[in-house]
mmCIF file as gemmi writes it, N, C-alpha and C atoms, coordinates in Angstrom:
data_model
loop_
_atom_site.group_PDB
_atom_site.id
_atom_site.type_symbol
_atom_site.label_atom_id
_atom_site.label_alt_id
_atom_site.label_comp_id
_atom_site.label_asym_id
_atom_site.label_entity_id
_atom_site.label_seq_id
_atom_site.pdbx_PDB_ins_code
_atom_site.Cartn_x
_atom_site.Cartn_y
_atom_site.Cartn_z
_atom_site.occupancy
_atom_site.B_iso_or_equiv
_atom_site.pdbx_formal_charge
_atom_site.auth_seq_id
_atom_site.auth_asym_id
_atom_site.pdbx_PDB_model_num
ATOM 1 N N . MET Axp A 1 ? 1.237 -1.137 0.258 1 0 ? 1 A 1
ATOM 2 C CA . MET Axp A 1 ? 0.144 0.12 -0.01 1 0 ? 1 A 1
ATOM 3 C C . MET Axp A 1 ? 1.135 1.45 -0.265 1 0 ? 1 A 1
ATOM 4 N N . ALA Axp A 2 ? 0.184 1.924 -0.862 1 0 ? 2 A 1
ATOM 5 C CA . ALA Axp A 2 ? 1.302 3.398 -0.74 1 0 ? 2 A 1
ATOM 6 C C . ALA Axp A 2 ? 0.936 4.271 0.479 1 0 ? 2 A 1
ATOM 7 N N . SER Axp A 3 ? 1.778 5.118 0.588 1 0 ? 3 A 1
ATOM 8 C CA . SER Axp A 3 ? 1.583 6.155 1.787 1 0 ? 3 A 1
ATOM 9 C C . SER Axp A 3 ? 0.776 7.324 1.628 1 0 ? 3 A 1
ATOM 10 N N . ILE Axp A 4 ? 0.164 7.535 2.629 1 0 ? 4 A 1
ATOM 11 C CA . ILE Axp A 4 ? -0.953 8.734 2.891 1 0 ? 4 A 1
ATOM 12 C C . ILE Axp A 4 ? -0.363 9.874 2.139 1 0 ? 4 A 1
ATOM 13 N N . LYS Axp A 5 ? 1.031 9.978 2.274 1 0 ? 5 A 1
ATOM 14 C CA . LYS Axp A 5 ? 1.778 11.132 2.094 1 0 ? 5 A 1
ATOM 15 C C . LYS Axp A 5 ? 1.933 11.188 0.467 1 0 ? 5 A 1
ATOM 16 N N . ASN Axp A 6 ? 2.05 10.121 -0.097 1 0 ? 6 A 1
ATOM 17 C CA . ASN Axp A 6 ? 2.5 9.812 -1.681 1 0 ? 6 A 1
ATOM 18 C C . ASN Axp A 6 ? 1.021 10.23 -1.986 1 0 ? 6 A 1
ATOM 19 N N . LEU Axp A 7 ? -0.019 9.439 -1.702 1 0 ? 7 A 1
ATOM 20 C CA . LEU Axp A 7 ? -1.444 9.728 -1.986 1 0 ? 7 A 1
ATOM 21 C C . LEU Axp A 7 ? -1.467 11.242 -2.126 1 0 ? 7 A 1
ATOM 22 N N . LYS Axp A 8 ? -1.598 11.989 -1.378 1 0 ? 8 A 1
ATOM 23 C CA . LYS Axp A 8 ? -1.668 13.299 -0.964 1 0 ? 8 A 1
ATOM 24 C C . LYS Axp A 8 ? -0.953 13.896 -1.904 1 0 ? 8 A 1
ATOM 25 N N . LYS Axp A 9 ? 0.284 13.921 -2.319 1 0 ? 9 A 1
ATOM 26 C CA . LYS Axp A 9 ? 1.189 14.414 -3.576 1 0 ? 9 A 1
ATOM 27 C C . LYS Axp A 9 ? 0.47 14.081 -4.667 1 0 ? 9 A 1
ATOM 28 N N . ASP Axp A 10 ? 0.245 12.733 -5.296 1 0 ? 10 A 1
ATOM 29 C CA . ASP Axp A 10 ? -0.412 12.316 -6.364 1 0 ? 10 A 1
ATOM 30 C C . ASP Axp A 10 ? -1.306 13.076 -6.717 1 0 ? 10 A 1
ATOM 31 N N . ILE Axp A 11 ? -2.578 13.25 -5.846 1 0 ? 11 A 1
ATOM 32 C CA . ILE Axp A 11 ? -3.344 14.112 -5.778 1 0 ? 11 A 1
ATOM 33 C C . ILE Axp A 11 ? -3.261 15.432 -6.157 1 0 ? 11 A 1
ATOM 34 N N . ASN Axp A 12 ? -2.213 16.496 -5.812 1 0 ? 12 A 1
ATOM 35 C CA . ASN Axp A 12 ? -1.916 17.622 -5.854 1 0 ? 12 A 1
ATOM 36 C C . ASN Axp A 12 ? -1.12 17.296 -7.067 1 0 ? 12 A 1
ATOM 37 N N . TYR Axp A 13 ? -0.277 16.536 -7.483 1 0 ? 13 A 1
ATOM 38 C CA . TYR Axp A 13 ? 0.331 16.78 -9.025 1 0 ? 13 A 1
ATOM 39 C C . TYR Axp A 13 ? -0.318 16.513 -9.858 1 0 ? 13 A 1
ATOM 40 N N . VAL Axp A 14 ? -1.671 15.64 -9.742 1 0 ? 14 A 1
ATOM 41 C CA . VAL Axp A 14 ? -2.161 15.374 -10.951 1 0 ? 14 A 1
ATOM 42 C C . VAL Axp A 14 ? -3.352 16.327 -11.303 1 0 ? 14 A 1
ATOM 43 N N . LEU Axp A 15 ? -3.903 16.63 -10.692 1 0 ? 15 A 1
ATOM 44 C CA . LEU Axp A 15 ? -5.118 17.802 -10.33 1 0 ? 15 A 1
ATOM 45 C C . LEU Axp A 15 ? -4.283 19.461 -10.757 1 0 ? 15 A 1
ATOM 46 N N . GLY Axp A 16 ? -3.097 19.512 -10.264 1 0 ? 16 A 1
ATOM 47 C CA . GLY Axp A 16 ? -2.05 20.495 -10.597 1 0 ? 16 A 1
ATOM 48 C C . GLY Axp A 16 ? -2.708 20.676 -12.011 1 0 ? 16 A 1
ATOM 49 N N . ASP Axp A 17 ? -1.979 19.673 -12.42 1 0 ? 17 A 1
ATOM 50 C CA . ASP Axp A 17 ? -1.198 19.395 -13.789 1 0 ? 17 A 1
ATOM 51 C C . ASP Axp A 17 ? -2.744 19.557 -14.894 1 0 ? 17 A 1
ATOM 52 N N . VAL Axp A 18 ? -3.8 19.195 -13.924 1 0 ? 18 A 1
ATOM 53 C CA . VAL Axp A 18 ? -4.887 19.308 -14.805 1 0 ? 18 A 1
ATOM 54 C C . VAL Axp A 18 ? -5.267 20.871 -15.117 1 0 ? 18 A 1
ATOM 55 N N . ILE Axp A 19 ? -5.49 21.655 -13.896 1 0 ? 19 A 1
ATOM 56 C CA . ILE Axp A 19 ? -5.422 22.768 -13.713 1 0 ? 19 A 1
ATOM 57 C C . ILE Axp A 19 ? -4.594 24.059 -15.019 1 0 ? 19 A 1
ATOM 58 N N . GLU Axp A 20 ? -3.252 23.575 -14.851 1 0 ? 20 A 1
ATOM 59 C CA . GLU Axp A 20 ? -2.4 23.967 -15.755 1 0 ? 20 A 1
ATOM 60 C C . GLU Axp A 20 ? -2.588 23.759 -17.316 1 0 ? 20 A 1
ATOM 61 N N . TYR Axp A 21 ? -3.107 22.71 -17.546 1 0 ? 21 A 1
ATOM 62 C CA . TYR Axp A 21 ? -3.309 22.075 -19.404 1 0 ? 21 A 1
ATOM 63 C C . TYR Axp A 21 ? -4.521 22.954 -19.6 1 0 ? 21 A 1
ATOM 64 N N . ALA Axp A 22 ? -5.658 23.319 -18.208 1 0 ? 22 A 1
ATOM 65 C CA . ALA Axp A 22 ? -6.681 24.214 -18.531 1 0 ? 22 A 1
ATOM 66 C C . ALA Axp A 22 ? -6.621 25.372 -18.626 1 0 ? 22 A 1
ATOM 67 N N . LEU Axp A 23 ? -5.716 25.85 -18.123 1 0 ? 23 A 1
ATOM 68 C CA . LEU Axp A 23 ? -5.302 27.167 -18.216 1 0 ? 23 A 1
ATOM 69 C C . LEU Axp A 23 ? -4.908 27.424 -19.294 1 0 ? 23 A 1
ATOM 70 N N . ASP Axp A 24 ? -3.771 26.428 -20.145 1 0 ? 24 A 1
ATOM 71 C CA . ASP Axp A 24 ? -3.035 26.612 -21.529 1 0 ? 24 A 1
ATOM 72 C C . ASP Axp A 24 ? -4.131 26.631 -22.429 1 0 ? 24 A 1
ATOM 73 N N . VAL Axp A 25 ? -4.816 25.564 -22.521 1 0 ? 25 A 1
ATOM 74 C CA . VAL Axp A 25 ? -6.101 25.219 -23.518 1 0 ? 25 A 1
ATOM 75 C C . VAL Axp A 25 ? -6.617 26.455 -23.722 1 0 ? 25 A 1
ATOM 76 N N . SER Axp A 26 ? -7.396 26.904 -22.674 1 0 ? 26 A 1
ATOM 77 C CA . SER Axp A 26 ? -8.528 28.042 -22.69 1 0 ? 26 A 1
ATOM 78 C C . SER Axp A 26 ? -7.672 29.335 -22.96 1 0 ? 26 A 1
ATOM 79 N N . ALA Axp A 27 ? -6.576 29.51 -22.803 1 0 ? 27 A 1
ATOM 80 C CA . ALA Axp A 27 ? -5.847 30.639 -23.102 1 0 ? 27 A 1
ATOM 81 C C . ALA Axp A 27 ? -5.555 30.642 -24.913 1 0 ? 27 A 1
ATOM 82 N N . LEU Axp A 28 ? -5.518 29.589 -25.37 1 0 ? 28 A 1
ATOM 83 C CA . LEU Axp A 28 ? -4.79 28.981 -26.773 1 0 ? 28 A 1
ATOM 84 C C . LEU Axp A 28 ? -6.577 28.983 -27.534 1 0 ? 28 A 1
ATOM 85 N N . LYS Axp A 29 ? -7.354 28.55 -27.304 1 0 ? 29 A 1
ATOM 86 C CA . LYS Axp A 29 ? -8.732 28.907 -27.663 1 0 ? 29 A 1
ATOM 87 C C . LYS Axp A 29 ? -9.483 29.726 -27.473 1 0 ? 29 A 1
ATOM 88 N N . ASN Axp A 30 ? -8.914 30.85 -26.5 1 0 ? 30 A 1
ATOM 89 C CA . ASN Axp A 30 ? -10.239 31.972 -26.178 1 0 ? 30 A 1
ATOM 90 C C . ASN Axp A 30 ? -11.496 31.638 -25.497 1 0 ? 30 A 1
ATOM 91 N N . ALA Axp A 31 ? -11.411 30.771 -24.496 1 0 ? 31 A 1
ATOM 92 C CA . ALA Axp A 31 ? -12.451 30.363 -23.966 1 0 ? 31 A 1
ATOM 93 C C . ALA Axp A 31 ? -12.107 30.476 -22.788 1 0 ? 31 A 1
ATOM 94 N N . PRO Axp A 32 ? -11.888 31.416 -21.775 1 0 ? 32 A 1
ATOM 95 C CA . PRO Axp A 32 ? -11.509 31.553 -20.555 1 0 ? 32 A 1
ATOM 96 C C . PRO Axp A 32 ? -12.877 30.998 -19.597 1 0 ? 32 A 1
ATOM 97 N N . LYS Axp A 33 ? -13.888 31.294 -20.175 1 0 ? 33 A 1
ATOM 98 C CA . LYS Axp A 33 ? -15.359 30.713 -19.36 1 0 ? 33 A 1
ATOM 99 C C . LYS Axp A 33 ? -15.373 29.676 -18.883 1 0 ? 33 A 1
ATOM 100 N N . LYS Axp A 34 ? -15.179 28.634 -19.845 1 0 ? 34 A 1
ATOM 101 C CA . LYS Axp A 34 ? -14.998 27.371 -20.071 1 0 ? 34 A 1
ATOM 102 C C . LYS Axp A 34 ? -14.123 26.91 -19.042 1 0 ? 34 A 1
ATOM 103 N N . GLY Axp A 35 ? -12.673 27.599 -19.481 1 0 ? 35 A 1
ATOM 104 C CA . GLY Axp A 35 ? -11.73 27.009 -18.892 1 0 ? 35 A 1
ATOM 105 C C . GLY Axp A 35 ? -12.203 27.075 -17.295 1 0 ? 35 A 1
ATOM 106 N N . GLU Axp A 36 ? -12.231 28.231 -16.848 1 0 ? 36 A 1
ATOM 107 C CA . GLU Axp A 36 ? -12.665 28.824 -15.304 1 0 ? 36 A 1
ATOM 108 C C . GLU Axp A 36 ? -13.567 27.644 -15.043 1 0 ? 36 A 1
ATOM 109 N N . GLU Axp A 37 ? -14.64 26.902 -15.975 1 0 ? 37 A 1
ATOM 110 C CA . GLU Axp A 37 ? -15.443 26.019 -14.962 1 0 ? 37 A 1
ATOM 111 C C . GLU Axp A 37 ? -14.356 24.963 -14.659 1 0 ? 37 A 1
ATOM 112 N N . ILE Axp A 38 ? -13.811 24.153 -15.808 1 0 ? 38 A 1
ATOM 113 C CA . ILE Axp A 38 ? -13.048 23.049 -15.618 1 0 ? 38 A 1
ATOM 114 C C . ILE Axp A 38 ? -11.969 23.384 -14.213 1 0 ? 38 A 1
ATOM 115 N N . ILE Axp A 39 ? -11.453 24.477 -14.081 1 0 ? 39 A 1
ATOM 116 C CA . ILE Axp A 39 ? -10.997 24.818 -13.163 1 0 ? 39 A 1
ATOM 117 C C . ILE Axp A 39 ? -11.817 24.626 -11.648 1 0 ? 39 A 1
ATOM 118 N N . ASP Axp A 40 ? -12.5 25.094 -11.66 1 0 ? 40 A 1
ATOM 119 C CA . ASP Axp A 40 ? -13.338 25.077 -10.5 1 0 ? 40 A 1
ATOM 120 C C . ASP Axp A 40 ? -13.518 23.745 -9.957 1 0 ? 40 A 1
ATOM 121 N N . GLU Axp A 41 ? -14.039 23.015 -11.207 1 0 ? 41 A 1
ATOM 122 C CA . GLU Axp A 41 ? -14.07 21.024 -11.039 1 0 ? 41 A 1
ATOM 123 C C . GLU Axp A 41 ? -13.159 20.55 -10.468 1 0 ? 41 A 1
ATOM 124 N N . ALA Axp A 42 ? -11.822 20.862 -10.795 1 0 ? 42 A 1
ATOM 125 C CA . ALA Axp A 42 ? -10.952 20.256 -10.324 1 0 ? 42 A 1
ATOM 126 C C . ALA Axp A 42 ? -10.368 20.627 -8.9 1 0 ? 42 A 1
ATOM 127 N N . ILE Axp A 43 ? -10.614 22.016 -8.255 1 0 ? 43 A 1
ATOM 128 C CA . ILE Axp A 43 ? -10.399 22.296 -7.115 1 0 ? 43 A 1
ATOM 129 C C . ILE Axp A 43 ? -11.426 21.68 -6.175 1 0 ? 43 A 1
ATOM 130 N N . GLU Axp A 44 ? -12.531 21.618 -6.882 1 0 ? 44 A 1
ATOM 131 C CA . GLU Axp A 44 ? -13.504 21.303 -5.93 1 0 ? 44 A 1
ATOM 132 C C . GLU Axp A 44 ? -13.381 19.121 -5.635 1 0 ? 44 A 1
ATOM 133 N N . THR Axp A 45 ? -12.723 18.896 -6.992 1 0 ? 45 A 1
ATOM 134 C CA . THR Axp A 45 ? -12.101 17.197 -6.773 1 0 ? 45 A 1
ATOM 135 C C . THR Axp A 45 ? -11.073 17.549 -5.894 1 0 ? 45 A 1
ATOM 136 N N . PHE Axp A 46 ? -10.105 18.203 -5.822 1 0 ? 46 A 1
ATOM 137 C CA . PHE Axp A 46 ? -9.061 18.351 -5.043 1 0 ? 46 A 1
ATOM 138 C C . PHE Axp A 46 ? -9.295 18.188 -3.564 1 0 ? 46 A 1
ATOM 139 N N . ASP Axp A 47 ? -10.327 18.838 -3.228 1 0 ? 47 A 1
ATOM 140 C CA . ASP Axp A 47 ? -10.848 19.382 -1.973 1 0 ? 47 A 1
ATOM 141 C C . ASP Axp A 47 ? -11.487 18.047 -1.083 1 0 ? 47 A 1
ATOM 142 N N . SER Axp A 48 ? -12.154 17.26 -2.106 1 0 ? 48 A 1
ATOM 143 C CA . SER Axp A 48 ? -13.229 16.16 -2.255 1 0 ? 48 A 1
ATOM 144 C C . SER Axp A 48 ? -12.166 15.543 -1.633 1 0 ? 48 A 1
ATOM 145 N N . LEU Axp A 49 ? -11.193 14.874 -2.42 1 0 ? 49 A 1
ATOM 146 C CA . LEU Axp A 49 ? -10.049 13.351 -2.486 1 0 ? 49 A 1
ATOM 147 C C . LEU Axp A 49 ? -9.47 14 -1.069 1 0 ? 49 A 1
ATOM 148 N N . ILE Axp A 50 ? -9.1 15.2 -0.594 1 0 ? 50 A 1
ATOM 149 C CA . ILE Axp A 50 ? -8.105 15.501 0.582 1 0 ? 50 A 1
ATOM 150 C C . ILE Axp A 50 ? -8.747 15.104 1.628 1 0 ? 50 A 1
ATOM 151 N N . SER Axp A 51 ? -10.179 15.529 1.841 1 0 ? 51 A 1
ATOM 152 C CA . SER Axp A 51 ? -11.006 15.379 2.401 1 0 ? 51 A 1
ATOM 153 C C . SER Axp A 51 ? -11.419 13.58 3.303 1 0 ? 51 A 1
ATOM 154 N N . LYS Axp A 52 ? -11.44 13.077 1.799 1 0 ? 52 A 1
ATOM 155 C CA . LYS Axp A 52 ? -11.449 11.443 2.051 1 0 ? 52 A 1
ATOM 156 C C . LYS Axp A 52 ? -10.332 11.035 2.791 1 0 ? 52 A 1
ATOM 157 N N . VAL Axp A 53 ? -9.381 11.669 2.188 1 0 ? 53 A 1
ATOM 158 C CA . VAL Axp A 53 ? -7.81 10.966 2.38 1 0 ? 53 A 1
ATOM 159 C C . VAL Axp A 53 ? -7.772 10.952 3.695 1 0 ? 53 A 1
ATOM 160 N N . ASN Axp A 54 ? -8.167 12.149 4.238 1 0 ? 54 A 1
ATOM 161 C CA . ASN Axp A 54 ? -7.665 12.593 5.855 1 0 ? 54 A 1
ATOM 162 C C . ASN Axp A 54 ? -8.918 12.192 7.002 1 0 ? 54 A 1
ATOM 163 N N . ASP Axp A 55 ? -10.015 11.289 6.718 1 0 ? 55 A 1
ATOM 164 C CA . ASP Axp A 55 ? -11.127 10.583 7.39 1 0 ? 55 A 1
ATOM 165 C C . ASP Axp A 55 ? -10.561 9.309 8.103 1 0 ? 55 A 1
ATOM 166 N N . SER Axp A 56 ? -10.475 9.573 9.341 1 0 ? 56 A 1
ATOM 167 C CA . SER Axp A 56 ? -9.652 8.858 9.829 1 0 ? 56 A 1
ATOM 168 C C . SER Axp A 56 ? -10.769 7.756 10.646 1 0 ? 56 A 1
ATOM 169 N N . LYS Axp A 57 ? -12.053 7.867 10.096 1 0 ? 57 A 1
ATOM 170 C CA . LYS Axp A 57 ? -13.151 6.556 10.871 1 0 ? 57 A 1
ATOM 171 C C . LYS Axp A 57 ? -13.424 5.632 9.847 1 0 ? 57 A 1
ATOM 172 N N . VAL Axp A 58 ? -12.162 5.269 9.145 1 0 ? 58 A 1
ATOM 173 C CA . VAL Axp A 58 ? -12.341 4.301 8.142 1 0 ? 58 A 1
ATOM 174 C C . VAL Axp A 58 ? -12.207 3.093 8.346 1 0 ? 58 A 1
ATOM 175 N N . GLU Axp A 59 ? -12.994 1.462 8.295 1 0 ? 59 A 1
ATOM 176 C CA . GLU Axp A 59 ? -12.186 0.519 8.797 1 0 ? 59 A 1
ATOM 177 C C . GLU Axp A 59 ? -11.301 0.011 7.997 1 0 ? 59 A 1
ATOM 178 N N . ASN Axp A 60 ? -11.735 0.02 6.983 1 0 ? 60 A 1
ATOM 179 C CA . ASN Axp A 60 ? -10.788 -1.052 5.914 1 0 ? 60 A 1
ATOM 180 C C . ASN Axp A 60 ? -9.741 0.391 4.845 1 0 ? 60 A 1
ATOM 181 N N . LYS Axp A 61 ? -8.624 0.563 5.916 1 0 ? 61 A 1
ATOM 182 C CA . LYS Axp A 61 ? -8.08 1.67 5.24 1 0 ? 61 A 1
ATOM 183 C C . LYS Axp A 61 ? -7.414 1.299 3.834 1 0 ? 61 A 1
ATOM 184 N N . LYS Axp A 62 ? -7.059 0.241 3.567 1 0 ? 62 A 1
ATOM 185 C CA . LYS Axp A 62 ? -6.616 -0.532 2.247 1 0 ? 62 A 1
ATOM 186 C C . LYS Axp A 62 ? -7.691 -0.161 1.252 1 0 ? 62 A 1
ATOM 187 N N . ALA Axp A 63 ? -8.496 -0.556 1.261 1 0 ? 63 A 1
ATOM 188 C CA . ALA Axp A 63 ? -9.891 -0.494 0.341 1 0 ? 63 A 1
ATOM 189 C C . ALA Axp A 63 ? -10.176 0.937 0.035 1 0 ? 63 A 1
ATOM 190 N N . HIS Axp A 64 ? -10.166 1.506 1.452 1 0 ? 64 A 1
ATOM 191 C CA . HIS Axp A 64 ? -10.4 3.132 1.033 1 0 ? 64 A 1
ATOM 192 C C . HIS Axp A 64 ? -9.285 3.957 0.408 1 0 ? 64 A 1
ATOM 193 N N . PHE Axp A 65 ? -8.35 3.885 0.615 1 0 ? 65 A 1
ATOM 194 C CA . PHE Axp A 65 ? -7.364 4.498 -0.127 1 0 ? 65 A 1
ATOM 195 C C . PHE Axp A 65 ? -7.09 3.686 -1.724 1 0 ? 65 A 1
ATOM 196 N N . LYS Axp A 66 ? -7.338 2.788 -2.021 1 0 ? 66 A 1
ATOM 197 C CA . LYS Axp A 66 ? -7.262 2.01 -3.186 1 0 ? 66 A 1
ATOM 198 C C . LYS Axp A 66 ? -8.906 2.572 -3.835 1 0 ? 66 A 1
ATOM 199 N N . SER Axp A 67 ? -9.777 2.795 -3.677 1 0 ? 67 A 1
ATOM 200 C CA . SER Axp A 67 ? -11.055 3.823 -3.971 1 0 ? 67 A 1
ATOM 201 C C . SER Axp A 67 ? -10.886 5.141 -4.249 1 0 ? 67 A 1
ATOM 202 N N . ILE Axp A 68 ? -10.071 5.928 -3.33 1 0 ? 68 A 1
ATOM 203 C CA . ILE Axp A 68 ? -9.62 7.501 -3.968 1 0 ? 68 A 1
ATOM 204 C C . ILE Axp A 68 ? -8.862 7.322 -4.853 1 0 ? 68 A 1
ATOM 205 N N . ASN Axp A 69 ? -7.419 6.439 -4.729 1 0 ? 69 A 1
ATOM 206 C CA . ASN Axp A 69 ? -6.817 6.585 -6.156 1 0 ? 69 A 1
ATOM 207 C C . ASN Axp A 69 ? -7.616 6.341 -7.217 1 0 ? 69 A 1
ATOM 208 N N . GLN Axp A 70 ? -8.434 5.38 -7.412 1 0 ? 70 A 1
ATOM 209 C CA . GLN Axp A 70 ? -9.45 5.07 -8.704 1 0 ? 70 A 1
ATOM 210 C C . GLN Axp A 70 ? -10.186 6.418 -8.788 1 0 ? 70 A 1
ATOM 211 N N . GLU Axp A 71 ? -10.893 6.93 -7.944 1 0 ? 71 A 1
ATOM 212 C CA . GLU Axp A 71 ? -11.515 8.04 -8.274 1 0 ? 71 A 1
ATOM 213 C C . GLU Axp A 71 ? -10.64 9.237 -8.818 1 0 ? 71 A 1
ATOM 214 N N . LEU Axp A 72 ? -9.684 9.043 -8.242 1 0 ? 72 A 1
ATOM 215 C CA . LEU Axp A 72 ? -8.434 10.129 -8.645 1 0 ? 72 A 1
ATOM 216 C C . LEU Axp A 72 ? -8.331 9.994 -10.37 1 0 ? 72 A 1
ATOM 217 N N . GLU Axp A 73 ? -8.328 8.92 -10.319 1 0 ? 73 A 1
ATOM 218 C CA . GLU Axp A 73 ? -7.732 8.328 -12.054 1 0 ? 73 A 1
ATOM 219 C C . GLU Axp A 73 ? -9.166 8.783 -12.985 1 0 ? 73 A 1
ATOM 220 N N . ASP Axp A 74 ? -10.316 8.412 -12.538 1 0 ? 74 A 1
ATOM 221 C CA . ASP Axp A 74 ? -11.613 8.733 -13.038 1 0 ? 74 A 1
ATOM 222 C C . ASP Axp A 74 ? -11.804 10.3 -13.446 1 0 ? 74 A 1
ATOM 223 N N . LYS Axp A 75 ? -11.907 10.938 -12.361 1 0 ? 75 A 1
ATOM 224 C CA . LYS Axp A 75 ? -11.674 12.388 -12.333 1 0 ? 75 A 1
ATOM 225 C C . LYS Axp A 75 ? -11.121 12.815 -13.271 1 0 ? 75 A 1
ATOM 226 N N . ALA Axp A 76 ? -9.661 12.309 -13.014 1 0 ? 76 A 1
ATOM 227 C CA . ALA Axp A 76 ? -8.476 13.26 -14.218 1 0 ? 76 A 1
ATOM 228 C C . ALA Axp A 76 ? -8.905 13.248 -15.255 1 0 ? 76 A 1
ATOM 229 N N . LYS Axp A 77 ? -8.987 12.064 -15.674 1 0 ? 77 A 1
ATOM 230 C CA . LYS Axp A 77 ? -9.287 11.435 -17.101 1 0 ? 77 A 1
ATOM 231 C C . LYS Axp A 77 ? -10.691 12.137 -17.757 1 0 ? 77 A 1
ATOM 232 N N . GLY Axp A 78 ? -11.63 12.438 -16.763 1 0 ? 78 A 1
ATOM 233 C CA . GLY Axp A 78 ? -12.89 13.005 -16.895 1 0 ? 78 A 1
ATOM 234 C C . GLY Axp A 78 ? -12.753 14.917 -17.364 1 0 ? 78 A 1
ATOM 235 N N . LEU Axp A 79 ? -11.718 15.181 -16.813 1 0 ? 79 A 1
ATOM 236 C CA . LEU Axp A 79 ? -11.815 16.724 -16.958 1 0 ? 79 A 1
ATOM 237 C C . LEU Axp A 79 ? -10.649 16.512 -18.002 1 0 ? 79 A 1
ATOM 238 N N . VAL Axp A 80 ? -9.846 16.21 -18.426 1 0 ? 80 A 1
ATOM 239 C CA . VAL Axp A 80 ? -8.984 16.011 -19.593 1 0 ? 80 A 1
ATOM 240 C C . VAL Axp A 80 ? -9.609 16.144 -20.543 1 0 ? 80 A 1
ATOM 241 N N . GLU Axp A 81 ? -10.724 15.012 -20.522 1 0 ? 81 A 1
ATOM 242 C CA . GLU Axp A 81 ? -11.494 14.942 -21.755 1 0 ? 81 A 1
ATOM 243 C C . GLU Axp A 81 ? -12.283 15.992 -22.266 1 0 ? 81 A 1
ATOM 244 N N . LYS Axp A 82 ? -12.877 16.89 -20.904 1 0 ? 82 A 1
ATOM 245 C CA . LYS Axp A 82 ? -13.617 18.191 -20.953 1 0 ? 82 A 1
ATOM 246 C C . LYS Axp A 82 ? -12.774 18.902 -21.511 1 0 ? 82 A 1
ATOM 247 N N . ILE Axp A 83 ? -11.483 19.256 -20.812 1 0 ? 83 A 1
ATOM 248 C CA . ILE Axp A 83 ? -10.452 20.255 -21.916 1 0 ? 83 A 1
ATOM 249 C C . ILE Axp A 83 ? -10.022 19.871 -22.916 1 0 ? 83 A 1
ATOM 250 N N . ASN Axp A 84 ? -9.978 18.798 -23.482 1 0 ? 84 A 1
ATOM 251 C CA . ASN Axp A 84 ? -9.864 18.448 -25.169 1 0 ? 84 A 1
ATOM 252 C C . ASN Axp A 84 ? -11.105 18.531 -25.993 1 0 ? 84 A 1
ATOM 253 N N . SER Axp A 85 ? -12.175 18.857 -25.225 1 0 ? 85 A 1
ATOM 254 C CA . SER Axp A 85 ? -13.477 18.92 -26.316 1 0 ? 85 A 1
ATOM 255 C C . SER Axp A 85 ? -13.635 20.584 -26.121 1 0 ? 85 A 1
ATOM 256 N N . LEU Axp A 86 ? -12.605 21.552 -25.764 1 0 ? 86 A 1
ATOM 257 C CA . LEU Axp A 86 ? -12.691 22.967 -25.903 1 0 ? 86 A 1
ATOM 258 C C . LEU Axp A 86 ? -12.661 23.467 -27.13 1 0 ? 86 A 1
């Protein structure tokens, strides 16, 4: 099992890269409003995932962290698809 520290870093790096990509693409395509919406969604996802990681009232921690990692992948892919469709 990966450490909690590494999971938090992964969340930060992945969603940070998504935000940076959204900024770049929205600037190139001249669609700042849609870019802001995607960035806001990425920030909400970040907050949600970090709060799930910090939840200490979980019985099966290994399964809990694995589901968080899977949710990170799914949300990041969805956000990238939205950015590509701009």
